[in-house]
N, CA and C atoms as an extended XYZ file, in Angstrom:
177
Properties=species:S:1:pos:R:3:atomname:S:1:resname:S:1:resid:I:1 pbc="F F F"
N        68.313       23.571       33.737 N   MET     1
C        66.772       23.012       34.368 CA  MET     1
C        66.975       21.727       34.709 C   MET     1
N        67.677       20.968       33.611 N   VAL     2
C        67.990       19.525       33.826 CA  VAL     2
C        68.778       19.253       35.205 C   VAL     2
N        69.607       20.053       35.308 N   ARG     3
C        70.751       20.083       36.444 CA  ARG     3
C        70.061       20.406       37.933 C   ARG     3
N        69.122       21.003       37.846 N   HIS     4
C        68.675       21.334       38.996 CA  HIS     4
C        67.252       21.102       39.527 C   HIS     4
N        66.607       20.831       38.622 N   VAL     5
C        64.904       20.577       38.772 CA  VAL     5
C        64.773       19.019       38.752 C   VAL     5
N        65.574       18.213       37.915 N   LEU     6
C        65.114       16.626       37.753 CA  LEU     6
C        65.652       15.957       38.903 C   LEU     6
N        66.962       16.429       39.370 N   PRO     7
C        67.392       15.552       40.565 CA  PRO     7
C        66.308       15.675       41.824 C   PRO     7
N        65.593       16.917       41.895 N   ASN     8
C        64.716       17.166       42.986 CA  ASN     8
C        63.223       16.154       42.529 C   ASN     8
N        62.997       16.167       41.286 N   VAL     9
C        61.557       15.499       41.140 CA  VAL     9
C        61.606       14.113       40.606 C   VAL     9
N        62.916       13.572       40.703 N   ALA    10
C        62.986       12.296       40.311 CA  ALA    10
C        62.418       11.487       41.238 C   ALA    10
N        62.550       11.430       42.506 N   PRO    11
C        61.779       10.390       43.320 CA  PRO    11
C        60.325       10.562       43.441 C   PRO    11
N        59.823       11.692       43.168 N   LEU    12
C        58.427       11.809       42.621 CA  LEU    12
C        57.763       11.077       41.528 C   LEU    12
N        58.804       11.237       40.573 N   ILE    13
C        58.472       10.543       39.075 CA  ILE    13
C        58.142        9.190       39.280 C   ILE    13
N        59.238        8.611       40.267 N   LEU    14
C        59.493        7.340       40.133 CA  LEU    14
C        58.304        6.693       41.042 C   LEU    14
N        57.917        7.405       42.462 N   LEU    15
C        56.913        7.035       42.981 CA  LEU    15
C        55.694        6.971       42.144 C   LEU    15
N        55.521        7.994       41.436 N   SER    16
C        54.222        7.871       40.615 CA  SER    16
C        54.023        6.988       39.659 C   SER    16
N        55.133        6.341       39.123 N   ALA    17
C        55.218        5.579       38.176 CA  ALA    17
C        55.088        4.233       38.715 C   ALA    17
N        55.840        4.232       39.860 N   THR    18
C        55.332        2.638       40.776 CA  THR    18
C        53.881        2.756       41.093 C   THR    18
N        53.287        3.480       41.732 N   LEU    19
C        52.043        3.765       41.903 CA  LEU    19
C        50.977        3.300       40.764 C   LEU    19
N        51.225        3.989       39.755 N   THR    20
C        50.508        3.851       38.456 CA  THR    20
C        50.497        2.467       37.812 C   THR    20
N        51.601        1.760       37.878 N   VAL    21
C        51.930        0.384       37.487 CA  VAL    21
C        51.044       -0.643       38.349 C   VAL    21
N        51.194       -0.308       39.777 N   ALA    22
C        50.524       -1.235       40.612 CA  ALA    22
C        48.893       -1.109       40.418 C   ALA    22
N        48.517        0.240       40.282 N   GLY    23
C        47.170        0.339       39.890 CA  GLY    23
C        46.414       -0.334       38.881 C   GLY    23
N        47.434       -0.383       37.987 N   ALA    24
C        47.001       -1.084       36.372 CA  ALA    24
C        46.777       -2.363       36.562 C   ALA    24
N        48.033       -3.210       37.263 N   ILE    25
C        47.825       -4.512       37.612 CA  ILE    25
C        46.666       -4.937       38.510 C   ILE    25
N        46.375       -4.370       39.345 N   LEU    26
C        45.306       -4.411       40.295 CA  LEU    26
C        43.897       -4.396       39.497 C   LEU    26
N        44.013       -3.170       38.674 N   SER    27
C        42.731       -3.093       37.969 CA  SER    27
C        42.414       -4.129       36.807 C   SER    27
N        43.507       -4.419       36.098 N   GLU    28
C        43.460       -5.685       35.400 CA  GLU    28
C        43.125       -6.999       35.770 C   GLU    28
N        43.510       -7.467       37.083 N   ALA    29
C        43.155       -8.524       37.712 CA  ALA    29
C        42.027       -8.607       38.111 C   ALA    29
N        41.434       -7.269       38.613 N   THR    30
C        39.863       -7.282       39.195 CA  THR    30
C        38.912       -7.553       37.975 C   THR    30
N        39.291       -6.766       36.763 N   LEU    31
C        38.382       -6.835       35.661 CA  LEU    31
C        38.338       -8.361       35.341 C   LEU    31
N        39.735       -8.936       34.894 N   THR    32
C        39.784      -10.328       34.648 CA  THR    32
C        39.039      -11.381       35.539 C   THR    32
N        39.215      -11.179       36.748 N   PHE    33
C        38.575      -11.805       38.023 CA  PHE    33
C        36.859      -11.852       37.746 C   PHE    33
N        36.260      -10.589       37.569 N   LEU    34
C        34.949      -10.488       37.283 CA  LEU    34
C        34.310      -11.001       35.704 C   LEU    34
N        35.250      -11.474       35.181 N   GLY    35
C        34.960      -11.940       33.995 CA  GLY    35
C        34.891      -11.054       32.787 C   GLY    35
N        35.516       -9.900       32.769 N   LEU    36
C        35.340       -9.000       32.019 CA  LEU    36
C        36.715       -8.698       30.920 C   LEU    36
N        37.466       -9.687       31.426 N   GLY    37
C        38.785       -9.449       30.429 CA  GLY    37
C        38.861      -10.449       29.208 C   GLY    37
N        39.983      -10.720       28.867 N   ASP    38
C        40.241      -11.520       27.696 CA  ASP    38
C        40.623      -12.996       28.305 C   ASP    38
N        39.724      -14.128       27.826 N   ALA    39
C        39.944      -15.200       28.432 CA  ALA    39
C        40.861      -15.996       28.057 C   ALA    39
N        41.510      -15.446       26.765 N   THR    40
C        42.575      -16.352       26.162 CA  THR    40
C        43.955      -16.063       26.463 C   THR    40
N        44.159      -14.996       27.265 N   GLU    41
C        45.200      -14.817       28.091 CA  GLU    41
C        45.434      -15.086       29.226 C   GLU    41
N        46.610      -15.433       29.666 N   VAL    42
C        46.825      -15.785       31.282 CA  VAL    42
C        47.308      -14.704       32.012 C   VAL    42
N        46.341      -14.422       32.955 N   SER    43
C        46.618      -13.114       33.971 CA  SER    43
C        46.350      -13.286       35.388 C   SER    43
N        46.572      -12.848       36.581 N   TRP    44
C        46.286      -13.186       37.878 CA  TRP    44
C        44.811      -13.220       37.986 C   TRP    44
N        44.110      -12.415       37.461 N   GLY    45
C        42.521      -12.623       37.745 CA  GLY    45
C        42.158      -13.474       36.935 C   GLY    45
N        42.511      -13.954       36.052 N   GLY    46
C        42.103      -15.117       35.457 CA  GLY    46
C        42.160      -16.663       35.985 C   GLY    46
N        43.648      -16.582       36.760 N   MET    47
C        43.863      -17.699       37.284 CA  MET    47
C        42.988      -17.763       38.787 C   MET    47
N        42.855      -16.616       39.352 N   LEU    48
C        42.079      -16.536       40.725 CA  LEU    48
C        40.436      -17.015       40.395 C   LEU    48
N        40.016      -16.415       39.139 N   ASN    49
C        38.709      -16.867       38.906 CA  ASN    49
C        38.762      -18.099       38.517 C   ASN    49
N        39.560      -19.292       37.854 N   GLN    50
C        39.367      -20.682       37.510 CA  GLN    50
C        39.362      -21.208       39.050 C   GLN    50
N        40.487      -20.785       39.852 N   GLY    51
C        40.673      -21.794       40.908 CA  GLY    51
C        39.199      -21.385       41.907 C   GLY    51
N        38.860      -20.050       41.640 N   PHE    52
C        37.539      -19.908       42.584 CA  PHE    52
C        36.463      -20.734       42.109 C   PHE    52
N        36.300      -20.531       40.876 N   GLY    53
C        35.406      -21.583       39.961 CA  GLY    53
C        35.477      -22.794       40.367 C   GLY    53
N        36.652      -23.532       40.469 N   GLN    54
C        37.058      -25.048       40.734 CA  GLN    54
C        36.807      -25.308       42.234 C   GLN    54
N        36.452      -24.533       43.006 N   GLY    55
C        36.314      -24.775       44.578 CA  GLY    55
C        37.387      -24.727       45.225 C   GLY    55
N        38.328      -23.973       44.708 N   ALA    56
C        39.879      -23.664       45.721 CA  ALA    56
C        39.527      -23.141       46.882 C   ALA    56
N        38.652      -22.136       46.916 N   VAL    57
C        38.302      -21.182       47.685 CA  VAL    57
C        36.923      -21.711       48.270 C   VAL    57
N        36.938      -22.180       49.687 N   ARG    58
C        35.645      -22.519       50.333 CA  ARG    58
C        35.069      -21.615       51.342 C   ARG    58
N        33.914      -21.554       51.215 N   ASN    59
C        33.085      -20.580       52.233 CA  ASN    59
C        32.601      -21.027       53.551 C   ASN    59
């Protein structure tokens, strides 16, 4: 089974894992940007929120 099935499903497993990790990173960044994350840890969402709060993004 490993010899025949695994080589055929390996690309699907890799694709699924890649999309899952990307979704988790995006979800964490979004929640932290909205202020729902851990304020003591450095993350992309925290950095964006801090920059937005200090006026780095102008409307």
